[in-house]
N, C-alpha and C positions, 0 to 999 in steps of 0.2 A: 458367359457362365450360366449354363442350362440347367438350373436347380429343378425346374419343373419334372423333368424327366428323370432325376434322381430316383434311383431304386432304394426302397425302403422294406424291410422285412416285416411284413405285417404279419399279424398274429395268425396262426394257422387255423384257429378256431371260429374265424369270421364266417357268418351266415347271412344269406340274405334275409330281411325281414319286412318283405311286401314293397321294398322300394326299389328295388332292382327290376327291370322288364325281362319278362319270360319270353322264348319264342313264340312269334305270333299275336303278343299282346302290343297294346300301345304303351308307351313309355308312361309310368306313373311319375306322379310328381314328386318333387323333393323339395325340401325347405333349406334356405341357408340364412345364416344370420353372422353378422360380423360385429365385432363390438372391440372397445378398447377401455381400460380401466388403469387407474393408478395402484401399484403394488404400496402394499403397507411396507413401512421401514424395516419390517423383520424379514422380508422376502430376500434371499441370497440365492447362488447357484444351486446348493442342495435342495431348496425348497421349490425350485422350477424344476429340477430333476425328478422329485417326488410327484408332482402335477404330472410330469409327462409319463411317469411309470403307471400311475393310476388311470390316466386317460387309455393308454395303450391296452391295461388290462379289461376296462369297462366300456370303452367306445365300441368295440367291435359287435359285441353281445345288442347294442342299442341301434346299429347300422348309422354310427356317426363317424366321419372322417374330417380331417380338417389339418390346421396348422397352427402353432401357437408361436408367436415372437414375443420376446422379452427382452428389452433395452431401456436404458435411460428411465428406470423405475416405471415403464409402462408394459402392461399387458396389450397383446393385440391377438384377436383369435378370429379365425374363419371357421364356422362349423358348417357341416351339410349332412344332411340324412333327412329321415322321416320328421315330420313336422312337431310330432308329439314327443319324440325323443330330444330333439333339438331344445323344445320349450321346457322340459323336464330338467334338463342339464342347466338352462339359462337360470330356471328358478333356484336351483341349487348354489349356482355361482353368486346369485343376487345375497344369498346368506354367508359366502363364503368371507371368512375374517380377513383373508390375504388380498381381497380387492376392494378398493374405495373408488367412489364415482365411476359407476360403470354406464357408457354412453354406447347406447347401439348406433352403429355408423349406417348398416345396411341391413335390410330383410328382405328377402325374395322369396315368393312362392312360385310354384310352376317351374322352378328349376328342372330341367330333364337331363342334365349332365353333371356328374361330379368333377370338380376341379382337381381334386385331390383324393382321385379313388383308392390308392395303393397306402395313404397315410393316414393309419388310425388317429393317431395324432403325431404330427412331425414337429419338433423344435426347429425354428429358423432362427438363426442370428439377427439381429437388429441391423447389422451391416448387410445382410444378403436378403431383405425383405423386397427392396426395389426390383431386383433381379428374378426372385420368384413371383411377384405379381405382374411383371412385364412378361415373362415366359408363360405364365398362366393366360394373360390375355392374347399373346399370340397363338394359344393352342384353344381358347374358348371358342366354342361353336353357338351356344346359347346366348341371346340378344341380351338378357337381363343380367348373366354372369359378365358379360362382356361391359355392360354398363355399371354394375358394381365395381368391377376393377379398375374402371376409368375414375370412378369418383374416389376409391381407395387411394389409387397413385396422386390424384390431387389433394387428398387429405394428407399424404405423405410430404407433397411438397409445400403445401400452404395453409394446413389446417391442424386438427388435434393430432395428427399423428407425426407431426413434424420433428419431435424428438428423436423419433426412431431412426436409426441408419447413420446416426451421428457418434462418432468414436468417442467414447468416455470410459470411466472405470466400472460403469453399470452395464456396459454391453457385453453381450456374450458372444 
C-alpha cells in the first residue's frame, strides 16, 4: 500500500516562505518535530476533522506540512517547515485543551527534504501509520529523516506509540 505517494489536493494559495530552495541557491534548512499526546476524553471524529480543516487553512501560509494520526486516544503528528513556524505551532498546541501529556519524540534541524511536501496536513488513520512511515522511509534521502523514521517505527513497535495501528473503536 503506497500511501506516501498519495496525491492530496493542497491549498492553492501555498507560497514559499523562505524554506524552499531557489534555483542556484543552496538548500535552506528545514525543521521537523514529531510528537505524540493523549487526547482529552471529549475528542471524537468531528473534533479531529475540525483540527484537520483548521490546519489546512492555516499551515500553507506558515510553510508547514505534515501528517496527523489519531487513534486509540493518541495524537501523533509529524510537522515540517521553517523552525519559527513549527515552534509557534507547538507553543499553541501546548496550551490546546484537546491535548494532554505532549511528548516530543523527535526534533531535527537541518533537514533538507520534506517528507510530506504535498500534505498541508494529512489525516492518516491509525491503521495506516505503519505503511505511511515505511513508505516515507523508502523515499527519504536525508539521513536525519531516515533516522527519525526508524526511531518512529521502533516507537510504534515497542514504545509510546504502541497503541496506534491496533484495531479498536477509537481508531479512524
